N, CA, C and O atoms as a DFTB+ gen file, in Angstrom:
700 C
 N C O
     1  1       0.835      -1.185       0.000
     2  2       0.000       0.000       0.000
     3  2       0.879       1.247       0.000
     4  3       1.802       1.360       0.807
     5  1       0.597       2.168      -0.891
     6  2       1.388       3.376      -1.020
     7  2       0.859       4.445      -0.072
     8  3      -0.337       4.735      -0.056
     9  1       1.763       5.032       0.720
    10  2       1.383       6.112       1.619
    11  2       1.258       7.411       0.856
    12  3       1.798       7.549      -0.242
    13  1       0.554       8.357       1.429
    14  2       0.353       9.657       0.797
    15  2       1.681      10.344       0.504
    16  3       1.845      10.958      -0.550
    17  1       2.638      10.242       1.442
    18  2       3.936      10.874       1.215
    19  2       4.692      10.193       0.079
    20  3       5.451      10.847      -0.635
    21  1       4.490       8.867      -0.099
    22  2       5.105       8.156      -1.221
    23  2       4.558       8.670      -2.544
    24  3       5.320       8.896      -3.485
    25  1       3.254       8.856      -2.623
    26  2       2.660       9.319      -3.874
    27  2       3.056      10.770      -4.147
    28  3       3.254      11.152      -5.300
    29  1       3.170      11.578      -3.093
    30  2       3.619      12.962      -3.277
    31  2       5.060      12.993      -3.781
    32  3       5.402      13.776      -4.667
    33  1       5.906      12.125      -3.201
    34  2       7.298      12.051      -3.632
    35  2       7.378      11.613      -5.094
    36  3       8.196      12.122      -5.860
    37  1       6.524      10.671      -5.469
    38  2       6.486      10.217      -6.863
    39  2       6.102      11.366      -7.795
    40  3       6.680      11.518      -8.871
    41  1       5.138      12.164      -7.382
    42  2       4.742      13.319      -8.198
    43  2       5.879      14.320      -8.339
    44  3       6.084      14.877      -9.417
    45  1       6.620      14.553      -7.260
    46  2       7.767      15.470      -7.318
    47  2       8.828      14.921      -8.262
    48  3       9.345      15.644      -9.114
    49  1       9.149      13.645      -8.108
    50  2      10.163      13.041      -8.974
    51  2       9.737      13.046     -10.436
    52  3      10.555      13.283     -11.325
    53  1       8.460      12.785     -10.682
    54  2       7.954      12.817     -12.052
    55  2       8.082      14.239     -12.630
    56  3       8.483      14.411     -13.781
    57  1       7.743      15.241     -11.830
    58  2       7.854      16.634     -12.284
    59  2       9.307      17.009     -12.570
    60  3       9.595      17.686     -13.556
    61  1      10.225      16.564     -11.697
    62  2      11.646      16.831     -11.946
    63  2      12.092      16.186     -13.255
    64  3      12.815      16.794     -14.043
    65  1      11.661      14.974     -13.473
    66  2      12.031      14.279     -14.712
    67  2      11.450      14.995     -15.932
    68  3      12.104      15.076     -16.971
    69  1      10.228      15.513     -15.810
    70  2       9.630      16.267     -16.919
    71  2      10.447      17.523     -17.217
    72  3      10.644      17.874     -18.380
    73  1      10.918      18.192     -16.182
    74  2      11.738      19.388     -16.375
    75  2      13.039      19.027     -17.070
    76  3      13.443      19.685     -18.030
    77  1      13.697      17.976     -16.581
    78  2      14.960      17.537     -17.188
    79  2      14.733      17.152     -18.649
    80  3      15.531      17.502     -19.518
    81  1      13.660      16.442     -18.911
    82  2      13.354      16.007     -20.284
    83  2      13.066      17.205     -21.188
    84  3      13.492      17.231     -22.343
    85  1      12.348      18.188     -20.666
    86  2      12.048      19.394     -21.439
    87  2      13.325      20.133     -21.828
    88  3      13.472      20.588     -22.962
    89  1      14.243      20.245     -20.876
    90  2      15.521      20.912     -21.150
    91  2      16.297      20.115     -22.199
    92  3      16.875      20.688     -23.123
    93  1      16.305      18.798     -22.050
    94  2      17.004      17.944     -22.998
    95  2      16.423      18.080     -24.407
    96  3      17.168      18.233     -25.375
    97  1      15.098      18.024     -24.522
    98  2      14.456      18.143     -25.839
    99  2      14.723      19.506     -26.476
   100  3      14.972      19.594     -27.678
   101  1      14.672      20.561     -25.676
   102  2      14.939      21.901     -26.215
   103  2      16.385      22.012     -26.683
   104  3      16.660      22.609     -27.725
   105  1      17.308      21.439     -25.915
   106  2      18.720      21.458     -26.313
   107  2      18.924      20.698     -27.620
   108  3      19.678      21.137     -28.487
   109  1      18.253      19.561     -27.757
   110  2      18.344      18.792     -29.004
   111  2      17.778      19.593     -30.181
   112  3      18.344      19.579     -31.275
   113  1      16.661      20.289     -29.954
   114  2      16.049      21.094     -31.009
   115  2      17.004      22.197     -31.463
   116  3      17.137      22.449     -32.660
   117  1      17.663      22.849     -30.516
   118  2      18.634      23.887     -30.870
   119  2      19.769      23.300     -31.705
   120  3      20.142      23.860     -32.735
   121  1      20.312      22.173     -31.257
   122  2      21.419      21.554     -31.995
   123  2      20.994      21.165     -33.408
   124  3      21.745      21.361     -34.364
   125  1      19.777      20.609     -33.538
   126  2      19.301      20.196     -34.869
   127  2      19.019      21.399     -35.771
   128  3      19.375      21.389     -36.949
   129  1      18.385      22.427     -35.224
   130  2      17.942      23.542     -36.068
   131  2      19.060      24.503     -36.444
   132  3      19.094      24.993     -37.573
   133  1      19.980      24.784     -35.517
   134  2      21.031      25.758     -35.842
   135  2      22.434      25.278     -35.479
   136  3      23.402      26.022     -35.643
   137  1      22.555      24.043     -34.987
   138  2      23.872      23.488     -34.689
   139  2      24.573      24.120     -33.501
   140  3      25.803      24.137     -33.441
   141  1      23.796      24.644     -32.548
   142  2      24.384      25.304     -31.378
   143  2      23.740      24.787     -30.102
   144  3      22.622      24.273     -30.116
   145  1      24.471      24.935     -28.991
   146  2      23.908      24.649     -27.683
   147  2      23.279      25.941     -27.144
   148  3      23.506      27.023     -27.685
   149  1      22.498      25.815     -26.085
   150  2      21.897      26.992     -25.460
   151  2      22.926      28.036     -25.048
   152  3      22.786      29.205     -25.406
   153  1      23.961      27.640     -24.301
   154  2      24.974      28.622     -23.914
   155  2      25.684      29.261     -25.110
   156  3      26.013      30.447     -25.070
   157  1      25.923      28.484     -26.175
   158  2      26.547      29.059     -27.366
   159  2      25.643      30.127     -27.971
   160  3      26.115      31.195     -28.361
   161  1      24.349      29.844     -28.050
   162  2      23.413      30.814     -28.603
   163  2      23.322      32.056     -27.717
   164  3      23.264      33.177     -28.221
   165  1      23.309      31.858     -26.410
   166  2      23.267      33.000     -25.487
   167  2      24.485      33.898     -25.701
   168  3      24.360      35.121     -25.747
   169  1      25.651      33.292     -25.831
   170  2      26.879      34.058     -26.022
   171  2      26.863      34.783     -27.364
   172  3      27.222      35.958     -27.435
   173  1      26.454      34.100     -28.422
   174  2      26.382      34.761     -29.736
   175  2      25.389      35.918     -29.716
   176  3      25.654      36.980     -30.280
   177  1      24.253      35.714     -29.072
   178  2      23.231      36.762     -29.003
   179  2      23.748      37.983     -28.261
   180  3      23.478      39.112     -28.669
   181  1      24.479      37.779     -27.191
   182  2      25.029      38.898     -26.416
   183  2      26.069      39.657     -27.234
   184  3      26.093      40.887     -27.206
   185  1      26.926      38.946     -27.958
   186  2      27.912      39.611     -28.816
   187  2      27.199      40.370     -29.930
   188  3      27.626      41.458     -30.316
   189  1      26.114      39.797     -30.446
   190  2      25.312      40.461     -31.480
   191  2      24.772      41.796     -30.954
   192  3      24.791      42.804     -31.660
   193  1      24.288      41.788     -29.696
   194  2      23.731      43.005     -29.093
   195  2      24.811      44.044     -28.801
   196  3      24.556      45.247     -28.871
   197  1      26.028      43.573     -28.469
   198  2      27.113      44.475     -28.069
   199  2      28.403      44.100     -28.787
   200  3      29.311      43.544     -28.171
   201  1      28.496      44.400     -30.091
   202  2      29.716      44.051     -30.826
   203  2      30.945      44.699     -30.185
   204  3      30.884      45.829     -29.699
   205  1      32.056      43.967     -30.192
   206  2      33.287      44.494     -29.622
   207  2      33.445      44.206     -28.145
   208  3      34.412      44.645     -27.523
   209  1      32.517      43.484     -27.588
   210  2      32.548      43.093     -26.183
   211  2      33.817      42.296     -25.889
   212  3      34.297      41.570     -26.759
   213  1      34.366      42.418     -24.685
   214  2      35.490      41.563     -24.279
   215  2      34.936      40.314     -23.614
   216  3      33.770      40.280     -23.221
   217  1      35.766      39.292     -23.486
   218  2      35.332      38.047     -22.853
   219  2      34.923      38.289     -21.396
   220  3      33.957      37.692     -20.921
   221  1      35.640      39.150     -20.691
   222  2      35.298      39.454     -19.307
   223  2      33.943      40.122     -19.179
   224  3      33.142      39.763     -18.316
   225  1      33.687      41.109     -20.052
   226  2      32.386      41.784     -20.039
   227  2      31.273      40.826     -20.454
   228  3      30.165      40.884     -19.922
   229  1      31.570      39.953     -21.397
   230  2      30.602      38.956     -21.848
   231  2      30.240      38.009     -20.694
   232  3      29.069      37.689     -20.488
   233  1      31.247      37.571     -19.955
   234  2      31.027      36.676     -18.820
   235  2      30.062      37.300     -17.812
   236  3      29.153      36.631     -17.319
   237  1      30.262      38.570     -17.512
   238  2      29.372      39.270     -16.575
   239  2      27.969      39.415     -17.161
   240  3      26.980      39.230     -16.453
   241  1      27.879      39.740     -18.435
   242  2      26.581      39.981     -19.073
   243  2      25.715      38.731     -19.129
   244  3      24.496      38.820     -18.990
   245  1      26.326      37.568     -19.329
   246  2      25.555      36.335     -19.473
   247  2      25.552      35.491     -18.197
   248  3      24.995      34.393     -18.179
   249  1      26.166      35.995     -17.145
   250  2      26.261      35.323     -15.847
   251  2      26.763      33.882     -15.958
   252  3      26.212      32.963     -15.352
   253  1      27.808      33.716     -16.737
   254  2      28.524      32.450     -16.819
   255  2      29.954      32.702     -16.354
   256  3      30.458      33.817     -16.482
   257  1      30.605      31.686     -15.820
   258  2      31.970      31.854     -15.336
   259  2      32.905      32.185     -16.499
   260  3      32.634      31.855     -17.653
   261  1      34.000      32.840     -16.164
   262  2      34.999      33.175     -17.178
   263  2      35.523      31.938     -17.880
   264  3      35.724      31.951     -19.095
   265  1      35.747      30.865     -17.126
   266  2      36.249      29.621     -17.722
   267  2      35.237      29.029     -18.700
   268  3      35.610      28.551     -19.771
   269  1      33.956      29.061     -18.331
   270  2      32.915      28.536     -19.219
   271  2      32.850      29.370     -20.493
   272  3      32.795      28.819     -21.593
   273  1      32.855      30.694     -20.354
   274  2      32.786      31.583     -21.521
   275  2      33.983      31.351     -22.435
   276  3      33.823      31.270     -23.653
   277  1      35.172      31.244     -21.867
   278  2      36.376      31.026     -22.680
   279  2      36.280      29.716     -23.451
   280  3      36.617      29.667     -24.634
   281  1      35.823      28.658     -22.791
   282  2      35.684      27.364     -23.449
   283  2      34.649      27.421     -24.580
   284  3      34.884      26.895     -25.668
   285  1      33.512      28.058     -24.319
   286  2      32.476      28.186     -25.346
   287  2      32.990      29.044     -26.502
   288  3      32.754      28.718     -27.665
   289  1      33.691      30.139     -26.193
   290  2      34.250      30.999     -27.249
   291  2      35.255      30.232     -28.108
   292  3      35.283      30.405     -29.327
   293  1      36.076      29.387     -27.485
   294  2      37.029      28.572     -28.255
   295  2      36.286      27.704     -29.266
   296  3      36.705      27.590     -30.418
   297  1      35.187      27.094     -28.837
   298  2      34.407      26.234     -29.734
   299  2      33.733      27.054     -30.846
   300  3      33.695      26.638     -32.004
   301  1      33.207      28.220     -30.471
   302  2      32.554      29.075     -31.472
   303  2      33.575      29.603     -32.481
   304  3      33.272      29.716     -33.669
   305  1      34.761      29.920     -32.020
   306  2      35.816      30.377     -32.932
   307  2      36.229      29.244     -33.867
   308  3      36.448      29.470     -35.057
   309  1      36.335      28.027     -33.336
   310  2      36.693      26.868     -34.158
   311  2      35.625      26.583     -35.217
   312  3      35.939      26.079     -36.296
   313  1      34.359      26.906     -34.910
   314  2      33.263      26.725     -35.870
   315  2      33.179      27.873     -36.870
   316  3      32.357      27.840     -37.786
   317  1      34.021      28.884     -36.702
   318  2      34.002      30.022     -37.609
   319  2      32.852      30.987     -37.345
   320  3      32.382      31.662     -38.262
   321  1      32.395      31.056     -36.087
   322  2      31.260      31.916     -35.752
   323  2      31.658      33.175     -34.991
   324  3      30.922      34.162     -35.000
   325  1      32.809      33.150     -34.335
   326  2      33.292      34.289     -33.553
   327  2      34.731      34.579     -33.959
   328  3      35.516      33.670     -34.231
   329  1      35.054      35.863     -33.994
   330  2      36.421      36.293     -34.275
   331  2      36.894      37.119     -33.084
   332  3      36.205      38.029     -32.624
   333  1      38.079      36.783     -32.601
   334  2      38.709      37.571     -31.539
   335  2      39.644      38.572     -32.210
   336  3      40.511      38.195     -32.998
   337  1      39.457      39.853     -31.889
   338  2      40.241      40.910     -32.518
   339  2      41.024      41.654     -31.443
   340  3      40.439      42.260     -30.545
   341  1      42.351      41.604     -31.539
   342  2      43.210      42.288     -30.576
   343  2      43.281      43.772     -30.915
   344  3      43.488      44.143     -32.070
   345  1      43.109      44.614     -29.906
   346  2      43.139      46.060     -30.087
   347  2      44.546      46.513     -30.481
   348  3      45.541      46.028     -29.944
   349  1      44.609      47.441     -31.418
   350  2      45.914      47.980     -31.812
   351  2      46.406      49.012     -30.810
   352  3      47.612      49.221     -30.682
   353  1      45.475      49.671     -30.086
   354  2      45.861      50.661     -29.080
   355  2      46.307      49.993     -27.778
   356  3      47.253      50.451     -27.138
   357  1      45.629      48.916     -27.387
   358  2      45.933      48.204     -26.149
   359  2      45.954      46.722     -26.472
   360  3      44.902      46.086     -26.547
   361  1      47.141      46.168     -26.664
   362  2      47.293      44.774     -27.110
   363  2      46.704      43.770     -26.112
   364  3      46.491      42.609     -26.462
   365  1      46.438      44.207     -24.864
   366  2      45.837      43.306     -23.876
   367  2      44.347      43.137     -24.113
   368  3      43.763      42.148     -23.669
   369  1      43.722      44.076     -24.799
   370  2      42.272      44.055     -25.016
   371  2      41.933      43.253     -26.275
   372  3      42.450      43.514     -27.361
   373  1      41.049      42.271     -26.094
   374  2      40.599      41.438     -27.213
   375  2      39.088      41.578     -27.308
   376  3      38.355      41.244     -26.377
   377  1      38.635      42.082     -28.458
   378  2      37.202      42.271     -28.689
   379  2      36.639      41.076     -29.448
   380  3      37.353      40.380     -30.170
   381  1      35.345      40.860     -29.266
   382  2      34.664      39.746     -29.914
   383  2      33.706      40.263     -30.973
   384  3      32.931      41.187     -30.724
   385  1      33.762      39.667     -32.148
   386  2      32.823      40.011     -33.216
   387  2      32.282      38.721     -33.827
   388  3      32.895      37.657     -33.737
   389  1      31.126      38.852     -34.444
   390  2      30.481      37.696     -35.073
   391  2      30.786      37.652     -36.556
   392  3      31.011      38.678     -37.198
   393  1      30.790      36.445     -37.081
   394  2      30.918      36.265     -38.520
   395  2      29.517      36.325     -39.133
   396  3      28.526      36.215     -38.412
   397  1      29.424      36.498     -40.446
   398  2      28.103      36.463     -41.094
   399  2      27.351      35.156     -40.839
   400  3      26.125      35.164     -40.730
   401  1      28.062      34.046     -40.743
   402  2      27.418      32.756     -40.452
   403  2      26.755      32.783     -39.079
   404  3      25.654      32.257     -38.915
   405  1      27.408      33.388     -38.097
   406  2      26.829      33.499     -36.748
   407  2      25.572      34.363     -36.788
   408  3      24.564      34.024     -36.168
   409  1      25.629      35.455     -37.502
   410  2      24.465      36.341     -37.631
   411  2      23.288      35.577     -38.247
   412  3      22.142      35.739     -37.825
   413  1      23.586      34.743     -39.249
   414  2      22.536      33.946     -39.892
   415  2      21.916      32.958     -38.911
   416  3      20.695      32.805     -38.869
   417  1      22.745      32.294     -38.129
   418  2      22.218      31.319     -37.159
   419  2      21.361      32.003     -36.095
   420  3      20.334      31.465     -35.682
   421  1      21.777      33.170     -35.658
   422  2      20.981      33.904     -34.668
   423  2      19.616      34.245     -35.251
   424  3      18.594      34.117     -34.576
   425  1      19.605      34.674     -36.491
   426  2      18.330      35.064     -37.118
   427  2      17.385      33.875     -37.291
   428  3      16.168      34.056     -37.340
   429  1      17.933      32.664     -37.383
   430  2      17.111      31.466     -37.567
   431  2      16.815      30.733     -36.258
   432  3      16.135      29.706     -36.271
   433  1      17.309      31.239     -35.139
   434  2      17.212      30.485     -33.882
   435  2      15.832      30.576     -33.239
   436  3      15.177      31.617     -33.281
   437  1      15.405      29.459     -32.642
   438  2      14.162      29.497     -31.854
   439  2      14.446      30.216     -30.534
   440  3      15.606      30.446     -30.191
   441  1      13.405      30.565     -29.803
   442  2      13.619      31.228     -28.515
   443  2      14.247      30.241     -27.533
   444  3      14.062      29.029     -27.640
   445  1      14.987      30.784     -26.585
   446  2      15.629      29.960     -25.576
   447  2      14.620      29.555     -24.509
   448  3      13.698      30.307     -24.193
   449  1      14.806      28.367     -23.962
   450  2      13.881      27.841     -22.966
   451  2      13.782      28.752     -21.746
   452  3      12.689      28.966     -21.222
   453  1      14.920      29.296     -21.285
   454  2      14.846      30.155     -20.102
   455  2      14.131      31.461     -20.400
   456  3      13.534      32.051     -19.498
   457  1      14.175      31.931     -21.648
   458  2      13.423      33.143     -22.012
   459  2      11.920      32.883     -21.902
   460  3      11.174      33.710     -21.378
   461  1      11.489      31.728     -22.402
   462  2      10.077      31.364     -22.314
   463  2       9.647      31.230     -20.851
   464  3       8.577      31.700     -20.464
   465  1      10.496      30.582     -20.044
   466  2      10.198      30.415     -18.628
   467  2      10.102      31.774     -17.926
   468  3       9.140      32.036     -17.205
   469  1      11.100      32.633     -18.139
   470  2      11.122      33.931     -17.458
   471  2       9.926      34.795     -17.834
   472  3       9.383      35.513     -16.995
   473  1       9.521      34.724     -19.088
   474  2       8.352      35.497     -19.534
   475  2       7.106      35.078     -18.758
   476  3       6.293      35.925     -18.388
   477  1       6.953      33.796     -18.514
   478  2       5.803      33.296     -17.758
   479  2       5.977      33.560     -16.260
   480  3       5.020      33.925     -15.578
   481  1       7.186      33.376     -15.753
   482  2       7.454      33.526     -14.323
   483  2       7.188      34.958     -13.839
   484  3       6.628      35.149     -12.760
   485  1       7.583      35.961     -14.626
   486  2       7.417      37.350     -14.176
   487  2       5.950      37.753     -14.062
   488  3       5.628      38.746     -13.409
   489  1       5.068      36.994     -14.690
   490  2       3.640      37.311     -14.607
   491  2       2.946      36.627     -13.430
   492  3       1.758      36.852     -13.196
   493  1       3.675      35.799     -12.692
   494  2       3.116      35.185     -11.497
   495  2       3.057      36.220     -10.376
   496  3       3.816      37.189     -10.365
   497  1       2.152      35.998      -9.446
   498  2       2.070      36.867      -8.272
   499  2       3.366      36.738      -7.468
   500  3       3.969      35.665      -7.458
   501  1       3.807      37.799      -6.796
   502  2       5.047      37.736      -6.010
   503  2       5.063      36.589      -4.991
   504  3       6.094      35.942      -4.807
   505  1       3.923      36.333      -4.325
   506  2       3.884      35.243      -3.350
   507  2       4.108      33.894      -4.029
   508  3       4.717      32.998      -3.446
   509  1       3.614      33.748      -5.266
   510  2       3.773      32.488      -5.984
   511  2       5.229      32.314      -6.442
   512  3       5.774      31.211      -6.404
   513  1       5.846      33.416      -6.874
   514  2       7.263      33.365      -7.237
   515  2       8.094      32.932      -6.031
   516  3       8.959      32.064      -6.147
   517  1       7.828      33.539      -4.873
   518  2       8.571      33.206      -3.653
   519  2       8.358      31.748      -3.251
   520  3       9.292      31.070      -2.824
   521  1       7.136      31.280      -3.390
   522  2       6.818      29.893      -3.045
   523  2       7.582      28.926      -3.954
   524  3       8.111      27.920      -3.482
   525  1       7.638      29.224      -5.234
   526  2       8.369      28.366      -6.171
   527  2       9.864      28.355      -5.854
   528  3      10.494      27.298      -5.847
   529  1      10.422      29.525      -5.594
   530  2      11.849      29.607      -5.264
   531  2      12.144      28.786      -4.013
   532  3      13.076      27.982      -4.003
   533  1      11.358      28.983      -2.964
   534  2      11.576      28.245      -1.713
   535  2      11.437      26.737      -1.924
   536  3      12.240      25.963      -1.404
   537  1      10.442      26.326      -2.669
   538  2      10.228      24.895      -2.916
   539  2      11.388      24.286      -3.697
   540  3      11.860      23.199      -3.362
   541  1      11.847      24.975      -4.729
   542  2      12.951      24.451      -5.530
   543  2      14.261      24.423      -4.735
   544  3      15.058      23.494      -4.874
   545  1      14.475      25.439      -3.909
   546  2      15.665      25.429      -3.067
   547  2      15.613      24.267      -2.071
   548  3      16.637      23.643      -1.792
   549  1      14.457      23.986      -1.551
   550  2      14.289      22.866      -0.614
   551  2      14.532      21.539      -1.330
   552  3      15.169      20.645      -0.773
   553  1      14.035      21.403      -2.552
   554  2      14.274      20.181      -3.334
   555  2      15.771      20.012      -3.584
   556  3      16.300      18.907      -3.464
   557  1      16.452      21.098      -3.929
   558  2      17.900      21.028      -4.146
   559  2      18.604      20.530      -2.885
   560  3      19.540      19.734      -2.964
   561  1      18.153      20.999      -1.728
   562  2      18.726      20.548      -0.460
   563  2      18.436      19.066      -0.225
   564  3      19.327      18.318       0.177
   565  1      17.206      18.641      -0.469
   566  2      16.844      17.234      -0.290
   567  2      17.653      16.309      -1.200
   568  3      17.879      15.143      -0.878
   569  1      18.083      16.847      -2.335
   570  2      18.859      16.059      -3.296
   571  2      20.367      16.264      -3.124
   572  3      21.160      15.844      -3.966
   573  1      20.751      16.919      -2.014
   574  2      22.167      17.209      -1.745
   575  2      22.816      17.976      -2.889
   576  3      23.990      17.769      -3.196
   577  1      22.055      18.856      -3.514
   578  2      22.552      19.615      -4.658
   579  2      22.716      21.098      -4.350
   580  3      23.111      21.863      -5.230
   581  1      22.423      21.520      -3.131
   582  2      22.426      22.939      -2.798
   583  2      23.810      23.568      -2.916
   584  3      23.907      24.780      -3.110
   585  1      24.876      22.792      -2.808
   586  2      26.213      23.375      -2.875
   587  2      26.843      23.264      -4.264
   588  3      27.967      23.723      -4.466
   589  1      26.142      22.665      -5.215
   590  2      26.678      22.575      -6.570
   591  2      26.708      23.959      -7.212
   592  3      25.744      24.720      -7.127
   593  1      27.834      24.269      -7.854
   594  2      27.941      25.540      -8.565
   595  2      27.355      25.333      -9.957
   596  3      27.865      24.535     -10.743
   597  1      26.291      26.051     -10.248
   598  2      25.644      25.928     -11.554
   599  2      25.402      27.314     -12.138
   600  3      25.343      28.312     -11.420
   601  1      25.267      27.343     -13.442
   602  2      25.005      28.583     -14.155
   603  2      23.498      28.715     -14.369
   604  3      22.803      27.703     -14.458
   605  1      22.982      29.939     -14.452
   606  2      21.538      30.118     -14.661
   607  2      21.132      29.954     -16.125
   608  3      20.495      30.827     -16.714
   609  1      21.516      28.814     -16.693
   610  2      21.223      28.518     -18.087
   611  2      20.557      27.160     -18.150
   612  3      21.071      26.189     -17.595
   613  1      19.421      27.081     -18.818
   614  2      18.728      25.811     -18.981
   615  2      19.237      25.132     -20.241
   616  3      18.752      25.388     -21.343
   617  1      20.226      24.262     -20.060
   618  2      20.801      23.535     -21.185
   619  2      21.423      22.256     -20.672
   620  3      21.944      22.208     -19.558
   621  1      21.367      21.225     -21.487
   622  2      21.953      19.950     -21.097
   623  2      23.445      19.921     -21.403
   624  3      24.183      19.171     -20.764
   625  1      23.899      20.702     -22.344
   626  2      25.287      20.672     -22.789
   627  2      25.792      22.099     -22.804
   628  3      25.341      22.904     -23.618
   629  1      26.712      22.426     -21.927
   630  2      27.220      23.789     -21.818
   631  2      28.213      24.121     -22.931
   632  3      28.918      25.127     -22.852
   633  1      28.274      23.279     -23.973
   634  2      29.219      23.536     -25.049
   635  2      30.601      23.017     -24.700
   636  3      31.577      23.330     -25.382
   637  1      30.689      22.222     -23.633
   638  2      31.948      21.665     -23.178
   639  2      31.949      20.171     -23.437
   640  3      30.910      19.578     -23.727
   641  1      33.128      19.566     -23.331
   642  2      33.215      18.121     -23.474
   643  2      32.555      17.466     -22.277
   644  3      32.828      17.839     -21.136
   645  1      31.700      16.504     -22.521
   646  2      31.064      15.758     -21.448
   647  2      31.916      14.541     -21.119
   648  3      32.574      13.981     -21.996
   649  1      31.903      14.138     -19.871
   650  2      32.570      12.927     -19.438
   651  2      31.934      11.763     -20.204
   652  3      30.714      11.603     -20.172
   653  1      32.719      10.971     -20.874
   654  2      32.205       9.882     -21.714
   655  2      31.524       8.784     -20.890
   656  3      30.785       7.975     -21.451
   657  1      31.758       8.736     -19.564
   658  2      31.146       7.715     -18.723
   659  2      29.762       8.107     -18.240
   660  3      29.068       7.288     -17.636
   661  1      29.342       9.347     -18.492
   662  2      28.030       9.818     -18.053
   663  2      27.096       9.797     -19.248
   664  3      27.420      10.384     -20.280
   665  1      25.950       9.143     -19.145
   666  2      25.006       9.133     -20.267
   667  2      24.642      10.553     -20.661
   668  3      24.421      11.395     -19.791
   669  1      24.575      10.835     -21.947
   670  2      24.337      12.177     -22.471
   671  2      23.037      12.787     -21.955
   672  3      22.964      14.005     -21.793
   673  1      22.034      12.000     -21.698
   674  2      20.743      12.551     -21.257
   675  2      20.571      12.538     -19.744
   676  3      19.449      12.667     -19.255
   677  1      21.674      12.384     -18.983
   678  2      21.556      12.306     -17.529
   679  2      21.324      13.658     -16.879
   680  3      20.825      13.724     -15.755
   681  1      21.676      14.738     -17.566
   682  2      21.515      16.056     -16.978
   683  2      22.727      16.491     -16.169
   684  3      22.736      17.590     -15.616
   685  1      23.755      15.642     -16.091
   686  2      24.957      15.976     -15.355
   687  2      25.961      16.586     -16.309
   688  3      26.279      16.003     -17.346
   689  1      26.458      17.759     -15.962
   690  2      27.385      18.466     -16.831
   691  2      28.755      18.490     -16.178
   692  3      28.882      18.900     -15.024
   693  1      29.755      18.068     -16.881
   694  2      31.135      18.109     -16.374
   695  2      31.798      19.357     -16.911
   696  3      31.766      19.606     -18.116
   697  1      32.399      20.146     -16.035
   698  2      33.121      21.359     -16.471
   699  2      34.579      21.061     -16.619
   700  3      35.356      21.946     -16.977
């Protein structure tokens, strides 16, 4: 016989799995449609909005760590989507610009999952927003995940190499 708390726990776990699956499906859609991950698209979009941005300023603008941004930029540069341009006045300053191919991919990109979420979230009542935040923080604690350092990006693949021993759809990202 299943207790009420067992069925509630099952509902929570099912909801978590639905969230993970939604993120995974959206990431797959991005890769299929424009050949980019969510973080790659976020970075390209930010450079598009502010041409000539430095990697440090980009890191702050997209709230990703400097190491993550550098790794993603390396991959985007290798794909021919970003160009790093060293300043002639200050050789320490390196600006970022997009190639025409990057501009084309941005124009063809679907909306990002976190953009869709944020648009809906901001229309919730403040008490409901607070309740969701508290509940999710409590779930993170129950799952011993509260101390994990994560970026505020909904993506299964941060544009980095994944550990080959972790199944691709597990939701675990190796930095």
